[in-house]
C-alpha positions, 0 to 999 in steps of 0.5 A, a space after each residue: 070114193 068109188 066110180 060106177 065104171 068099176 061095176 059097169 060090166 056087171 050092171 047089164 039089165 039094171 038100166 044104168 044110163 048115167 042120165 040120172 043119179 041112181 040109188 042101188 039097194 043091195 038087199 035079200 028077201 030074208 033080211 029084216 032091215 032090208 024089208 023094213 027099208 023097202 017101203 021107204 025106198 018105194 016112197 023115195 022112188 015115187 017122190 023123186 020120179 024123173 030125177 033119180 032112178 032107184 034100183 033093187 038088187 037081190 044079192 042072192 039072185 045076183 051074186 056076181 054083182 054083189 061080189 063085184 060091189 064087195 057087198 059084205 053086209 045088207 042092206 047096202 045102198 049105193 048113191 050114185 051121181 050122174 057122173 058115176 061117183 058112188 057113196 056107199 051106205 051100209 045098214 038101214 037108214 031113216 027116211 030123212 037120211 035117205 032124202 038127204 043123201 038123195 038130194 046130195 046126188 041130185 046136186 052132185 055134192 059127193 
C-alpha cells in the first residue's frame, strides 16, 4: 500500500486537498485503452460529484509526476482514500469495477 505523501510534492496544480477521496487517471492521448476509459471516468466523476474527485494526468505533459508515481504502463489509476492510502490499478477496467473501487475509497476499506 502506498500513501499520497510519497507524491505530494508532485501534485501541485492537481488540487489534491485530502478532503475527498481521489481517483487519479494516468493516461496518454495516443493510448487506445485510455481513450476507451475516458467516457467512463467522466461518468464516474459526474455520478460521484461531491464525494470523489477525479483527476486526469497526461503522462506526456507531466513526466516528473509519472516518473515519481512509477507509471510504467497506461492507463494506471490511483484510488486514494481521504487518509491518503493508495490502491494502484493498471490497465483498463470495466465501469462496474470502477464503481466498486470508488465505493471502497469512499468507505475507506483499502
